[in-house]
C-alpha distance (Angstrom), angle and dihedral (degrees) to the residues before:
residue distance angle dihedral
X1 . . .
X2 3.76 . .
X3 3.90 121.9 .
X4 3.81 87.5 -138.2
X5 3.82 88.4 69.2
X6 3.80 91.1 55.8
X7 3.72 94.6 44.9
X8 3.87 94.7 47.1
X9 3.85 89.6 49.5
X10 3.85 93.4 -119.3
X11 3.90 90.1 123.1
X12 3.81 106.2 48.3
X13 3.86 91.7 155.3
X14 3.83 98.8 49.2
X15 3.78 133.0 76.4
X16 3.83 126.2 -147.2
X17 3.77 108.8 -143.8
X18 3.79 124.2 -157.7
X19 3.75 127.5 -164.4
X20 3.79 108.7 -146.5
X21 3.81 104.7 -147.5
X22 3.70 89.6 165.8
X23 3.74 106.7 159.1
X24 3.83 98.3 -27.9
X25 3.82 88.8 109.1
X26 3.85 86.3 88.2
X27 3.85 88.7 -129.2
X28 3.82 91.3 -63.9
X29 3.72 121.8 126.7
X30 3.85 94.5 -159.7
X31 3.80 89.9 52.8
X32 3.80 88.5 48.7
X33 3.87 88.5 54.5
X34 3.76 92.7 48.6
X35 3.88 89.0 49.9
X36 3.88 90.9 51.9
X37 3.75 91.5 50.3
X38 3.85 90.7 50.3
X39 3.72 94.0 44.8
X40 3.88 87.3 53.2
X41 3.76 92.5 49.3
X42 3.74 88.2 49.7
X43 3.83 90.4 58.9
X44 3.66 103.4 -104.2
X45 3.85 123.6 151.3
X46 3.71 98.6 -151.6
X47 3.87 142.1 18.4
X48 3.77 119.1 -150.2
X49 3.65 134.6 -161.7
X50 3.88 135.1 -176.3
X51 3.76 121.6 -106.0
X52 3.78 122.0 -162.6
X53 3.80 136.2 168.7
X54 3.79 93.2 -152.8
X55 3.92 100.7 -150.9
X56 3.82 88.7 47.3
X57 3.87 94.3 48.7
X58 3.83 99.9 38.7
X59 3.81 135.3 38.0
X60 3.68 118.5 -119.9
X61 3.73 91.7 -105.7
X62 3.72 92.0 53.6
X63 3.85 90.5 52.3
X64 3.77 95.5 43.5
X65 3.75 98.3 52.0
X66 3.75 117.4 112.8
X67 3.82 111.9 -102.3
X68 3.76 114.7 -149.0
X69 3.75 111.2 177.9
X70 3.74 143.2 120.0
X71 3.88 87.1 -120.2
X72 3.94 92.9 50.7
X73 3.92 117.9 125.4
X74 3.86 90.9 -174.4
X75 3.78 145.4 19.1
X76 3.74 95.3 -102.9
X77 3.87 128.6 39.0
X78 3.79 88.4 -113.6
X79 3.88 92.7 53.4
X80 3.80 87.6 46.4
X81 3.84 94.3 52.2
X82 3.95 92.8 40.1
X83 3.81 88.6 57.2
X84 3.80 91.5 56.8
X85 3.93 96.3 46.4
X86 3.67 121.9 101.3
X87 3.75 122.4 -144.7
X88 3.90 125.0 -126.4
X89 3.85 89.7 -99.0
X90 3.74 90.7 53.9
X91 3.76 92.4 46.1
X92 3.93 89.3 53.1
X93 3.82 88.1 51.8
X94 3.71 93.8 53.9
X95 3.78 92.1 42.6
X96 3.77 88.2 52.8
X97 3.73 89.9 48.9
X98 3.83 93.0 51.3
X99 3.80 89.2 51.8
X100 3.85 90.8 54.6
X101 3.76 89.9 52.0
X102 3.87 94.3 42.2
X103 3.79 93.7 -123.8
X104 3.84 124.6 130.5
X105 3.75 118.0 -104.8
X106 3.81 125.6 -157.5
X107 3.87 143.6 127.8
X108 3.69 143.1 -144.3
X109 3.81 113.1 -97.7
X110 3.70 106.3 -133.2
X111 3.86 95.8 -176.8
X112 3.77 141.9 11.9
X113 3.90 93.8 -92.9
X114 3.77 89.8 50.6
X115 3.76 90.9 49.6
X116 3.81 91.8 58.9
X117 3.73 89.3 42.0
X118 3.77 93.3 57.7
X119 3.95 90.3 41.1
X120 3.87 88.5 55.9
X121 3.85 89.0 52.9
X122 3.79 85.8 56.9
X123 3.82 92.6 -132.8
X124 3.88 115.6 -173.9
X125 3.86 90.4 -113.4
X126 3.76 140.9 -12.3
X127 3.79 126.4 -123.3
X128 3.79 120.7 -142.3
X129 3.77 108.0 -160.2
X130 3.79 126.7 -139.6
X131 3.77 91.7 -101.8
X132 3.86 87.8 65.4
X133 3.77 99.6 36.6
X134 3.86 87.2 101.7
X135 3.82 92.7 43.2
X136 3.78 98.5 102.3
X137 3.84 99.0 175.5
X138 3.89 87.1 58.0
X139 3.81 91.8 44.2
X140 3.76 91.6 52.3
X141 3.69 93.2 50.6
X142 3.75 92.3 44.8
X143 3.96 89.6 50.3
X144 3.86 91.5 53.6
X145 3.91 88.8 56.8
X146 3.82 117.0 95.6
X147 3.80 91.8 -123.1
X148 3.80 132.4 95.7
X149 3.73 116.8 -103.6
X150 3.87 132.1 -144.2
X151 3.86 111.6 -159.9
X152 3.78 123.5 -166.9
X153 3.75 117.0 -153.2
X154 3.90 105.4 -159.6
X155 3.79 116.3 137.7
X156 3.84 90.4 22.5
X157 3.70 135.3 111.1
X158 3.82 126.4 -132.2
X159 3.80 89.6 -104.4
X160 3.91 88.7 59.5
X161 3.82 91.3 47.3
X162 3.86 90.1 52.6
X163 3.73 87.9 50.9
X164 3.85 91.4 51.2
X165 3.73 89.0 53.7
X166 3.87 90.7 46.0
X167 3.86 89.8 53.8
X168 3.72 93.3 49.0
X169 3.82 89.5 50.0
X170 3.79 94.8 48.3
X171 3.79 88.7 51.8
X172 3.77 90.9 49.3
X173 3.76 89.7 -118.6
X174 3.90 113.0 156.8
X175 3.84 101.9 157.2
X176 3.76 101.7 80.2
X177 3.80 140.3 101.1
X178 3.70 134.9 -148.6
X179 3.98 121.1 -138.7
X180 3.66 122.8 -151.7
X181 3.81 103.4 -135.2
X182 3.86 139.2 168.7
X183 3.74 110.8 -154.1
X184 3.88 97.2 -144.5
X185 3.79 119.8 113.3
X186 2.98 106.2 -121.2
X187 3.89 102.6 8.4
X188 3.68 117.6 -141.8
X189 3.78 114.5 -127.5
X190 3.83 93.7 -113.8
X191 3.84 89.7 56.3
X192 3.76 96.1 47.1
X193 3.89 87.7 90.7
X194 3.82 91.6 -165.3
X195 3.84 91.0 172.3
X196 3.81 85.0 75.0
X197 3.82 87.4 76.6
X198 3.75 85.9 65.3
X199 3.80 93.6 45.2
X200 3.78 91.7 51.8
X201 3.87 92.7 46.5
X202 3.70 91.5 53.3
X203 3.87 95.3 41.8
X204 3.82 91.8 47.9
X205 3.70 109.4 26.6
X206 3.74 95.0 167.5
X207 3.82 95.3 53.4
X208 3.76 124.1 82.5
X209 3.79 111.2 -118.7
X210 3.85 124.7 -152.0
X211 3.75 140.4 172.5
X212 3.78 127.0 -118.3
X213 3.92 103.8 -170.8
X214 3.68 131.7 -165.5
X215 3.78 100.7 177.7
X216 3.66 129.2 113.1
X217 3.85 118.0 -93.7
X218 3.77 131.0 7.5
X219 3.83 106.7 -93.5
X220 3.70 95.9 86.6
X221 3.87 90.5 49.4
X222 3.78 87.8 51.5
X223 3.88 91.4 53.5
X224 3.89 88.9 49.7
X225 3.83 87.6 59.8
X226 3.94 91.3 48.8
X227 3.75 87.1 51.6
X228 3.68 91.3 57.4
X229 3.80 108.4 -88.1
X230 3.72 108.6 146.9
X231 3.89 99.4 -178.7
X232 3.84 115.8 53.9
X233 3.79 121.5 -171.7
X234 3.79 123.9 -176.3
X235 3.85 129.2 175.1
X236 3.86 108.5 -110.8
X237 3.80 132.3 -151.1
X238 3.79 140.1 171.9
X239 3.86 89.5 -138.8
X240 3.87 129.1 7.8
X241 3.79 89.7 -149.6
X242 3.77 94.9 65.9
X243 3.71 124.9 111.1
X244 3.86 112.1 -85.6
X245 3.71 134.0 79.5
X246 3.81 96.9 -113.3
X247 3.78 97.9 56.4
X248 3.76 94.0 81.4
X249 3.82 96.9 62.8
X250 3.85 92.4 37.7
X251 3.78 126.7 103.8
X252 3.84 120.1 -118.2
X253 3.80 117.9 -137.3
X254 3.82 96.1 -91.5
X255 3.80 91.1 49.8
X256 3.80 94.0 48.7
X257 3.75 89.1 47.9
X258 3.86 89.1 52.2
X259 3.76 90.4 50.5
X260 3.84 95.6 49.0
X261 3.81 90.9 45.0
X262 3.76 94.0 52.4
X263 3.88 92.2 45.6
X264 3.88 91.7 49.3
X265 3.83 89.3 49.9
X266 3.78 93.1 53.1
X267 3.84 114.7 103.6
X268 3.80 96.1 -138.8
X269 3.87 129.3 -170.2
X270 3.71 136.6 177.3
X271 3.72 89.1 -95.0
X272 3.85 112.1 77.1
X273 3.88 124.9 -142.2
X274 3.78 122.2 -106.4
X275 3.80 118.2 -111.7
X276 3.80 96.1 -105.1
X277 3.78 90.6 50.3
X278 3.64 90.8 51.3
X279 3.83 93.1 51.8
X280 3.69 89.8 51.8
X281 3.86 94.4 46.9
X282 3.77 93.9 50.4
X283 3.77 94.6 39.5
X284 3.84 86.5 -122.6
X285 3.80 126.2 -178.5
X286 3.74 134.1 -162.0
X287 3.78 95.7 -49.7
X288 3.82 92.6 54.7
X289 3.77 91.5 47.7
X290 3.79 89.6 49.8
X291 3.82 91.2 53.1
X292 3.72 89.3 48.5
X293 3.93 98.3 47.3
X294 3.74 118.8 131.4
X295 3.90 115.3 -80.1
X296 3.85 121.5 -168.0
X297 3.75 100.2 -166.6
X298 3.77 144.3 -14.5
X299 3.87 115.8 -89.3
X300 3.77 135.3 155.4
X301 3.76 106.6 -87.0
X302 3.83 123.8 -137.4
X303 3.71 88.6 -121.0
X304 3.96 91.2 61.3
X305 3.77 93.1 52.8
X306 3.85 94.3 89.6
X307 3.81 92.3 52.4
X308 3.89 92.2 41.4
X309 3.85 89.3 50.5
X310 3.84 93.7 48.7
X311 3.87 102.1 37.8
X312 3.82 105.5 14.2
X313 3.86 112.7 118.7
X314 3.76 126.2 -111.3
X315 3.82 137.6 -166.2
X316 3.76 110.4 -105.2
X317 3.78 134.0 176.5
X318 3.87 113.4 -90.2
X319 3.83 89.8 -157.9
X320 3.75 138.8 2.4
X321 3.73 108.1 -63.6
X322 3.84 128.4 -165.8
X323 3.84 132.3 -139.2
X324 3.74 113.4 -87.0
X325 3.74 92.7 24.0
X326 3.87 115.0 134.6
X327 3.71 113.2 -130.7
X328 3.77 125.0 -118.2
X329 3.85 128.1 -175.0
X330 3.75 94.2 -100.4
X331 3.81 91.3 57.7
X332 3.80 92.7 63.8
X333 3.79 134.6 69.1
X334 3.89 131.0 -178.2
X335 3.70 117.0 -128.0
X336 3.82 144.2 142.1
X337 3.78 99.3 -89.7
X338 3.87 136.0 -170.1
X339 2.87 108.9 -128.8
X340 3.80 97.2 29.1
X341 3.78 123.6 -126.4
X342 3.75 134.4 -169.8
X343 3.76 113.7 -31.6
X344 3.63 124.2 -96.7
X345 3.80 97.8 -108.7
X346 3.89 90.3 65.8
X347 3.81 89.3 65.0
X348 3.80 99.3 107.3
X349 3.80 94.0 37.3
X350 3.83 89.4 64.5
X351 3.79 96.1 62.9
X352 3.79 110.8 116.0
X353 3.88 93.3 14.4
X354 3.82 119.1 133.0
X355 3.75 122.4 -122.6
X356 3.82 117.0 -124.2
X357 3.92 91.6 -162.5
X358 3.72 140.4 26.6
X359 3.78 109.2 -94.4
X360 3.79 121.4 -158.9
X361 3.92 123.3 -139.0
X362 3.87 112.1 -79.2
X363 3.79 92.8 14.1
X364 3.85 119.9 122.7
X365 3.69 126.9 -100.0
X366 3.66 109.4 -128.8
X367 3.78 132.6 -164.9
X368 3.86 87.3 -112.0
X369 3.82 87.8 53.5
X370 3.88 90.4 68.2
X371 3.86 130.6 76.5
X372 3.81 104.9 -145.5
């Protein structure tokens, strides 16, 4: 199955299933290859990794900070992330392996250099993760590529989602999808807010809507499909007990197989089921009912704040800037920063604003840094 068929609306009764390997490969190409095979055997259409150019994604202070964790692969956060990054040659190996197995291969573009890296690999689509859903310079560059986009919306308000759609429209971009997502690992059932799939489908009837889930188990993801999600992404692992913070909310091969089998057996139509019908069909209990509870609108949930505070993008100085200087677009970059600064969506609003203080290259631009 091609993702384009889902995005174009030609396949209303099919679901495109993505196994998010991410960095659960433990920095080992052979482990990654084994995971690709297991995902294919489980019935997935695509495997997805995460691509970062670390100095472009993170400030120096974020990379240099000491990283003390049972999940750490290095003494600093930068060493930890570097250990888990694959080179271009390794990406080409994995891409070739996927071609042999007839499964799609792609990755999330976590910064502008990684976006171009993936475009050069000619992947079938590019994923924009929740951490960059408010990174509008990245979204605009992605929209101008001749590749489909899948955009997750965790840690974002409905206002930001509206702006994403507006950005796509202004760029003439039609081949993209939005993913309902809650950036909490794992996500409690009452925070899954599955009704937002229905909200997004009504608000953006010409945009394919999917679900990127971080909950435990597979029933809630099945419910997402019955609500109308036509792309499903779940983190994937060979063993939940491995070192690494994503393994716990990932599906093991037998769980992933159970999910793909259930989805394949659904008789889907363009008309989604009502929540109470879904509970009955899936023999659900309190947890499923909690996941399907009524939701008025999309907000940033309290459970998402730890992830937003750790990995949300901030506006930082692209070079040394002096007090009294009026900001231009070229003076700013968007990175994961410690400490954090103004959020990425404020980027354009800062043009022409005067600085109250000197700001060094790679330092965050704060609200107190600006003379209003």
